[in-house]
PLY file of the C-alpha trace (Angstrom):
ply
format ascii 1.0
element vertex 301
property float x
property float y
property float z
element edge 300
property int vertex1
property int vertex2
end_header
-33.12 -22.39 23.97
-30.96 -25.43 24.64
-30.81 -28.15 21.98
-29.57 -31.67 22.48
-29.65 -33.75 19.35
-27.63 -36.08 17.15
-27.02 -34.90 13.59
-26.15 -37.87 11.38
-23.76 -36.96 8.57
-22.92 -40.42 7.25
-23.78 -44.04 7.99
-21.76 -46.30 5.68
-19.07 -48.73 6.77
-15.84 -49.18 4.83
-16.98 -47.50 1.59
-19.62 -44.87 0.80
-22.60 -45.87 -1.33
-25.03 -43.93 -3.49
-27.22 -43.32 -0.47
-24.78 -43.40 2.44
-21.73 -41.24 3.04
-18.77 -42.32 5.13
-19.29 -41.97 8.89
-19.80 -38.65 10.61
-21.92 -37.61 13.58
-22.36 -34.30 15.40
-23.78 -34.20 18.91
-25.28 -30.81 19.67
-25.31 -30.41 23.44
-26.80 -27.05 24.37
-24.28 -24.55 23.01
-21.52 -27.08 22.33
-20.83 -29.37 19.41
-18.88 -32.63 19.30
-17.94 -34.19 15.97
-17.48 -37.96 16.07
-15.58 -40.00 13.46
-15.35 -37.64 10.47
-15.01 -39.93 7.47
-14.38 -38.83 3.90
-16.88 -36.19 2.73
-17.77 -34.95 6.22
-17.18 -31.29 5.36
-19.75 -31.43 2.57
-22.21 -33.38 4.70
-21.92 -30.69 7.38
-22.92 -28.11 4.78
-25.92 -30.19 3.72
-26.97 -30.72 7.35
-26.63 -27.07 8.34
-23.72 -27.66 10.72
-21.05 -24.95 10.66
-17.41 -25.24 11.66
-18.19 -22.64 14.33
-20.52 -25.20 15.95
-17.66 -27.56 16.79
-15.82 -27.57 20.12
-14.45 -31.11 20.11
-13.57 -33.85 17.67
-13.63 -37.47 18.89
-12.11 -40.17 16.69
-12.68 -43.77 17.75
-9.92 -45.25 15.56
-7.88 -44.63 12.46
-9.58 -46.65 9.78
-10.34 -44.44 6.81
-14.12 -44.50 7.03
-13.82 -42.93 10.49
-11.02 -40.43 9.96
-10.28 -39.47 6.34
-12.46 -36.39 6.71
-10.23 -34.95 9.42
-8.04 -33.09 6.94
-10.92 -31.17 5.41
-12.68 -30.49 8.71
-9.54 -29.17 10.39
-8.75 -26.93 7.44
-12.35 -25.66 7.38
-12.15 -24.81 11.09
-9.09 -22.69 10.31
-10.48 -21.19 7.10
-13.60 -20.04 8.95
-11.45 -18.74 11.82
-13.51 -20.43 14.53
-13.23 -18.02 17.49
-12.83 -20.66 20.21
-10.28 -23.44 20.77
-11.10 -26.94 19.51
-9.93 -30.14 21.20
-9.29 -33.38 19.34
-9.40 -36.80 21.06
-8.12 -39.94 19.32
-6.19 -43.13 20.16
-2.64 -42.25 21.15
-1.29 -45.11 19.05
-2.54 -43.26 15.97
-0.66 -40.02 16.67
1.24 -40.28 13.38
-2.02 -40.73 11.46
-3.52 -37.67 13.14
-0.48 -35.56 12.32
-0.50 -36.68 8.68
-4.18 -35.80 8.34
-3.83 -32.50 10.20
-1.02 -31.41 7.89
-2.06 -33.25 4.74
-1.75 -30.05 2.66
-0.65 -26.46 3.16
-3.00 -24.02 4.90
-2.89 -21.17 7.36
-3.50 -22.12 10.98
-5.73 -19.56 12.69
-7.35 -21.66 15.42
-5.86 -23.28 18.52
-6.41 -27.00 18.01
-5.46 -28.94 21.14
-4.37 -32.53 20.61
-5.59 -34.74 23.49
-4.80 -38.36 22.61
-6.44 -41.22 24.52
-4.28 -43.95 25.99
-6.44 -45.48 28.75
-9.99 -45.83 30.03
-11.29 -42.91 32.06
-12.30 -39.25 31.95
-10.95 -37.05 29.17
-12.62 -33.78 30.11
-14.73 -32.47 32.97
-16.77 -29.34 32.29
-19.71 -27.67 34.03
-22.02 -29.29 31.49
-20.71 -32.85 31.26
-17.91 -35.34 31.77
-16.44 -36.98 28.67
-15.11 -40.51 29.21
-13.44 -43.07 26.96
-13.44 -46.88 27.10
-11.29 -49.29 25.11
-13.10 -51.40 22.51
-12.16 -54.63 20.68
-11.12 -54.02 17.07
-8.09 -55.02 14.95
-6.64 -51.52 15.56
-6.78 -49.59 18.84
-10.26 -48.15 19.23
-12.11 -46.22 21.94
-15.76 -45.44 22.49
-16.95 -42.23 24.14
-19.55 -41.39 26.76
-20.97 -38.07 27.91
-22.49 -37.82 31.38
-24.31 -34.74 32.62
-24.04 -34.05 36.37
-27.11 -34.92 38.39
-29.28 -31.97 39.40
-32.34 -31.47 41.57
-36.00 -31.10 40.66
-38.13 -28.97 42.98
-41.44 -30.48 44.12
-44.19 -27.81 44.14
-46.35 -29.67 46.63
-43.48 -29.97 49.10
-42.60 -26.29 48.69
-46.22 -25.34 49.32
-46.42 -27.55 52.41
-43.54 -25.59 53.94
-44.86 -22.23 52.76
-41.88 -21.65 50.48
-42.73 -19.40 47.55
-41.54 -16.39 45.60
-37.92 -15.35 46.22
-37.57 -18.00 48.93
-37.56 -20.68 46.22
-34.36 -19.24 44.82
-32.86 -18.89 48.28
-33.34 -22.54 49.23
-31.84 -23.61 45.91
-28.85 -21.34 46.43
-28.25 -21.96 50.14
-29.31 -25.60 50.45
-31.77 -24.89 53.28
-34.24 -22.26 54.44
-35.56 -21.74 57.98
-34.49 -25.24 58.94
-35.98 -26.89 55.84
-33.28 -28.72 53.84
-33.36 -28.64 50.05
-33.53 -32.46 49.99
-36.94 -32.30 51.69
-38.55 -30.22 48.94
-36.79 -31.68 45.90
-35.63 -34.91 44.31
-32.62 -35.96 42.29
-32.89 -35.26 38.55
-30.52 -37.68 36.87
-28.21 -36.12 34.32
-28.52 -37.24 30.72
-26.12 -39.79 29.28
-24.97 -40.27 25.69
-22.78 -43.10 24.41
-20.97 -43.52 21.10
-19.73 -47.00 20.17
-18.17 -47.74 16.82
-16.16 -50.62 15.38
-15.87 -53.35 18.00
-16.69 -56.88 18.97
-18.67 -57.48 22.14
-16.46 -56.55 25.10
-16.60 -54.99 28.55
-16.11 -51.52 27.09
-19.28 -51.77 25.01
-21.39 -52.61 28.06
-19.78 -49.95 30.24
-20.39 -47.22 27.68
-24.00 -48.25 27.08
-25.04 -48.63 30.73
-28.05 -46.42 31.47
-27.59 -44.29 28.35
-30.45 -42.05 27.28
-29.10 -42.38 23.74
-26.74 -45.04 22.42
-25.26 -44.62 18.95
-23.75 -47.97 18.04
-22.43 -49.78 15.00
-24.39 -52.69 13.58
-22.30 -53.45 10.53
-23.70 -56.93 9.95
-26.99 -58.77 10.23
-27.19 -61.68 12.65
-26.80 -64.39 10.02
-23.28 -63.02 9.39
-22.18 -63.07 13.03
-19.01 -65.02 12.19
-17.95 -62.33 9.74
-18.72 -59.69 12.35
-16.53 -61.36 14.96
-13.69 -62.01 12.52
-13.59 -58.37 11.42
-14.18 -56.83 14.85
-17.78 -55.70 14.44
-21.28 -56.13 15.87
-24.51 -57.44 14.40
-27.85 -55.71 14.71
-29.04 -58.27 17.24
-25.88 -57.98 19.34
-26.09 -54.19 19.44
-29.77 -54.31 20.39
-29.15 -56.89 23.10
-26.50 -54.61 24.62
-29.01 -51.76 24.60
-31.72 -53.92 26.16
-29.46 -55.12 28.98
-28.14 -51.59 29.61
-31.57 -49.96 29.85
-30.96 -47.65 26.89
-33.86 -45.33 26.14
-33.11 -44.50 22.48
-31.02 -46.80 20.33
-29.48 -45.52 17.09
-28.09 -48.24 14.83
-25.59 -47.18 12.15
-22.40 -48.10 10.22
-24.06 -50.49 7.78
-22.21 -52.80 5.41
-22.82 -52.14 1.72
-23.78 -55.81 1.32
-27.26 -55.06 2.69
-29.90 -53.10 0.79
-32.87 -53.30 3.18
-32.59 -51.11 6.31
-35.76 -52.67 7.68
-33.84 -55.89 8.32
-31.76 -54.13 10.99
-34.89 -52.86 12.72
-36.49 -56.29 12.60
-33.48 -58.01 14.14
-33.14 -55.33 16.82
-36.73 -55.96 17.89
-36.25 -59.71 17.74
-33.36 -59.24 20.18
-35.85 -57.84 22.67
-35.11 -54.12 22.56
-38.42 -52.29 23.04
-37.28 -48.69 23.51
-37.09 -45.94 20.93
-35.20 -47.14 17.87
-33.72 -45.27 14.91
-32.08 -46.89 11.89
-29.73 -44.08 10.97
-29.95 -42.35 7.61
-27.69 -39.63 6.29
-28.74 -36.11 7.38
-31.18 -37.46 9.98
-31.59 -35.50 13.23
-32.40 -37.47 16.37
-33.32 -35.58 19.57
-31.80 -36.82 22.81
-34.74 -38.10 24.91
-36.09 -35.60 27.41
-35.12 -36.08 31.03
-37.35 -38.41 33.01
0 1
1 2
2 3
3 4
4 5
5 6
6 7
7 8
8 9
9 10
10 11
11 12
12 13
13 14
14 15
15 16
16 17
17 18
18 19
19 20
20 21
21 22
22 23
23 24
24 25
25 26
26 27
27 28
28 29
29 30
30 31
31 32
32 33
33 34
34 35
35 36
36 37
37 38
38 39
39 40
40 41
41 42
42 43
43 44
44 45
45 46
46 47
47 48
48 49
49 50
50 51
51 52
52 53
53 54
54 55
55 56
56 57
57 58
58 59
59 60
60 61
61 62
62 63
63 64
64 65
65 66
66 67
67 68
68 69
69 70
70 71
71 72
72 73
73 74
74 75
75 76
76 77
77 78
78 79
79 80
80 81
81 82
82 83
83 84
84 85
85 86
86 87
87 88
88 89
89 90
90 91
91 92
92 93
93 94
94 95
95 96
96 97
97 98
98 99
99 100
100 101
101 102
102 103
103 104
104 105
105 106
106 107
107 108
108 109
109 110
110 111
111 112
112 113
113 114
114 115
115 116
116 117
117 118
118 119
119 120
120 121
121 122
122 123
123 124
124 125
125 126
126 127
127 128
128 129
129 130
130 131
131 132
132 133
133 134
134 135
135 136
136 137
137 138
138 139
139 140
140 141
141 142
142 143
143 144
144 145
145 146
146 147
147 148
148 149
149 150
150 151
151 152
152 153
153 154
154 155
155 156
156 157
157 158
158 159
159 160
160 161
161 162
162 163
163 164
164 165
165 166
166 167
167 168
168 169
169 170
170 171
171 172
172 173
173 174
174 175
175 176
176 177
177 178
178 179
179 180
180 181
181 182
182 183
183 184
184 185
185 186
186 187
187 188
188 189
189 190
190 191
191 192
192 193
193 194
194 195
195 196
196 197
197 198
198 199
199 200
200 201
201 202
202 203
203 204
204 205
205 206
206 207
207 208
208 209
209 210
210 211
211 212
212 213
213 214
214 215
215 216
216 217
217 218
218 219
219 220
220 221
221 222
222 223
223 224
224 225
225 226
226 227
227 228
228 229
229 230
230 231
231 232
232 233
233 234
234 235
235 236
236 237
237 238
238 239
239 240
240 241
241 242
242 243
243 244
244 245
245 246
246 247
247 248
248 249
249 250
250 251
251 252
252 253
253 254
254 255
255 256
256 257
257 258
258 259
259 260
260 261
261 262
262 263
263 264
264 265
265 266
266 267
267 268
268 269
269 270
270 271
271 272
272 273
273 274
274 275
275 276
276 277
277 278
278 279
279 280
280 281
281 282
282 283
283 284
284 285
285 286
286 287
287 288
288 289
289 290
290 291
291 292
292 293
293 294
294 295
295 296
296 297
297 298
298 299
299 300
């Protein structure tokens, strides 16, 4: 059975707190797993969340601030210790190549897994598979930072009433799907487009074109909301978003499920982020991320 869900490993910005670990997020997409921004303590959070090293196929790092990358050393070594049987690909800003290498080889260990380094240097597609296309877009932060977007190819949904009207049933249903037509009846006439699902991951950034491009039409948007709206000047100065800004992006982009995360330790009331997101006019599904939370990707419409 296919599973598409976000597993939240950590939600703190800059420093962990008693209740929030450094960043870390795993997107389970059918049989694949993508680890985003493994901050310090990610390996232990994976254990607590029931995510194994074997579940990971890709690692995507937005930028090389410690709360988004210090966990790389432990995760990479765990992948090798557990002898993950498939190759793993790592994406990260090309300007941080030296940081990646230092973290990859922070201590001695035996390499048993093929880890492919695939640095990001420009907007555009990073990988095209049968299941999805992975794209990156540049963000606005004091260090080079990229957000990521997964887009599933569009498919087709058969319409039972149309099939029945043309007398198509049994094995003929499979034939028209396979061949594109049957006895002069085109597949388009008995089906409709089923839009592929879209997932976007946006971390440390000010408002910029990249944020809007990543969020556009996303079924799920995971986005930083480090500050509350009353601290918007601090947010801009440090290259971050407020809860209201993030929610406004989601509203304008038609996001179905918004996940706010990456909270500053200066705030103790998570409800304030939810309140400001609603005040910004976002009326879709909303999750204020908590460590070890699991959030299903919305079902296809």
